[in-house]
N, C-alpha and C positions, 0 to 999 in steps of 0.2 A: 319737493319730493313729497313732504309730509301732507301739504295741501291736496296733492294728487291722490295719495293714498286715502287720506281721510274722506275725501269726497267720493271715490268709488267704494269705499267699504260701507258707505252709508245708503248706497243705492242697491237695487235687486239684481244688478248686472253680475254674473257669475265671475268668480275668481279667474277662471281660465281665460276670460276675455281681457281683462285689464292687468293681470299678472305679468305677462310677456312684456307689455309696454313699460311697466315699472322697471323690470330688468334691464330694458333697452335704455331708460332714463339714467339708471345707476351705471350702466357700462359707458354711456356718454360722458358722465361726470368723471369717471376713472379715466377715460381716454383723454378728455381734455386736461385733466391735471398732469397726465404724463406729458402731453404736449407742451404744456406751460413749463413744466421742470426741465424739459429737454431744451427748450428755447432760452431759458434763463441761465442753465448751466452753473449753478452754485454762486451766481453773482448777488443773489438775494440773502446768502447765509451772513450772519453777523461777524464772525471772525474775518473773513475775506483779505487776508493778509496780501494776496497777489493782485489786488484790484488797483487800477490806477486811480487819480484824483476824481476824474468824471464819473467812473464807475461807482466809487464809493459815495459820491453825491447823489447819483440816482438811487443807489441802494438805501440810503438814509431817507430820501423822500418818499420811497416806496414804503418803507417801515412807518413813516409818519402818517401817510396816506391809509395804510391798513389799520393802524390804530384809530385814526379819525373815523373810519368807516365802522369799526367795530363798536367804538364808542357811541356813535349814532345809533346803531341797531340796538344796543343795550338800553340806551335812554328812551327810544321809541317803545321798546318792549316794556320796560318798567312803567313808563307813562300810560301805556294802553291798559296794563293790568291795574294800575292806580285808578284810572278813570272808570273801569269797569266795577272796581270794588266800591270806590268812594262816591262816584256820581250816579251810578245805576244801580247801587246795592246789590251787585251780583256776587255770587261765590265762585271763586277760582279753585277748581280741583285739578290736582296734578296727578293723573293716573299714569299707569305704565305706558300707555301710548304716547302721551305728551312728554314723559321722561325720556322715552327712547327717541323721539324726534329731537329733543334737546341735545341729547348725548351723541346723536350722529351728526348734528349740525356743528357742534363744538369740535367733535373729532376729526370732521372732514373739511370744513370751510375755514376754521381758524389757522390750521397749518398752510393752507393754500393762499391766504390773503397777501402776504408780503410778496409772493411770486407773482400772483395775478397783478398786483398793483405794480410790480416793476415791469411786467410785460405790457401793462397799459401805458405807462408814462414814458417808456424808452423810446426815444426818436427812431423813426425809420432811417435805414441807411440811405446815404445819398445815391441816386440814380446815376448809372454810367452813362456817359455820353458817346 
C-alpha cells in the first residue's frame, strides 16, 4: 500500500485517478481481515481455554510462524537500512510519510499475523464421499 501511494504521488497523475484505487485496496485489506477472523473464530487467541489438543497445537504453530515471519521482516529491514548507510554512505531520513507507513503497517499487519498464519496452516476439511 505504501509503495502504491509513494509511486503515484511521485507522478503527474491527478489524485482523482489513483485515489479511488487506493481506497479499494484499503477496503480489500479490511474485507480480507474480516473474512480471516470469521474463518478462524477466536482459535488464534492465546487464552483459548475451550480448544482441544489439536486446535491448541495448530494455534501454537500459527503463533510461532507469525513470529518467524515478523522476525524475518524486521531483520531484512534493518539489514537493508544498515547496507544503505554503511556500504553506500546514504542518509536515511524518516519523514512523516515513512513514519505513517510504518505505523499503519504495525497497526494493521501485526494483529492479523497469527490469524493469517492459522488460516494458512489449518488443514482442509476432509471431502465427503
